[in-house]
Backbone as numpy.savetxt, mean C-alpha at the origin, in Angstrom:
# Nx Ny Nz CAx CAy CAz Cx Cy Cz
-6.08 -1.49 -18.44 -5.86 -1.85 -17.04 -6.70 -3.08 -16.70
-6.03 -4.18 -16.43 -6.76 -5.41 -16.12 -7.26 -5.41 -14.68
-8.32 -6.12 -14.46 -8.99 -6.12 -13.15 -8.12 -6.70 -12.03
-7.43 -7.83 -12.23 -6.63 -8.40 -11.13 -5.45 -7.51 -10.73
-5.14 -6.52 -11.58 -3.98 -5.66 -11.31 -4.27 -4.64 -10.21
-5.50 -4.19 -10.12 -5.85 -3.11 -9.19 -5.66 -3.49 -7.72
-6.15 -4.65 -7.26 -5.97 -5.01 -5.84 -4.49 -5.10 -5.44
-3.65 -5.51 -6.38 -2.21 -5.60 -6.07 -1.65 -4.21 -5.82
-1.99 -3.26 -6.67 -1.52 -1.88 -6.50 -2.09 -1.29 -5.22
-3.38 -1.54 -4.99 -4.03 -1.03 -3.80 -3.36 -1.59 -2.55
-3.03 -2.87 -2.55 -2.37 -3.50 -1.41 -0.98 -2.90 -1.20
-0.26 -2.68 -2.29 1.08 -2.10 -2.19 1.02 -0.71 -1.60
0.04 0.09 -2.04 -0.12 1.45 -1.53 -0.46 1.41 -0.04
-1.34 0.51 0.35 -1.71 0.39 1.76 -0.51 -0.01 2.61
0.27 -0.96 2.15 1.45 -1.40 2.91 2.46 -0.26 3.02
2.63 0.48 1.94 3.55 1.61 1.94 3.08 2.68 2.93
1.77 2.93 2.93 1.19 3.91 3.84 1.38 3.49 5.30
1.12 2.21 5.59 1.27 1.70 6.96 2.73 1.80 7.39
3.64 1.45 6.50 5.07 1.55 6.83 5.45 3.00 7.12
4.93 3.92 6.34 5.21 5.34 6.54 4.71 5.80 7.91
3.51 5.39 8.27 2.93 5.78 9.55 3.75 5.19 10.70
4.13 3.93 10.58 4.92 3.29 11.63 6.28 3.96 11.78
6.90 4.29 10.66 8.20 4.97 10.71 8.05 6.36 11.34
6.93 7.00 11.07 6.70 8.34 11.58 6.53 8.34 13.10
5.88 7.30 13.63 5.60 7.26 15.07 6.75 6.68 15.88
7.72 6.05 15.21 8.84 5.47 15.95 9.83 6.53 16.41
């Protein structure tokens, strides 16, 4: 697992989580 790969995955998970929360509250 290369180091630059982790922030990308972390960012994707955060965006997915935020989208889920927004969809839930709409």
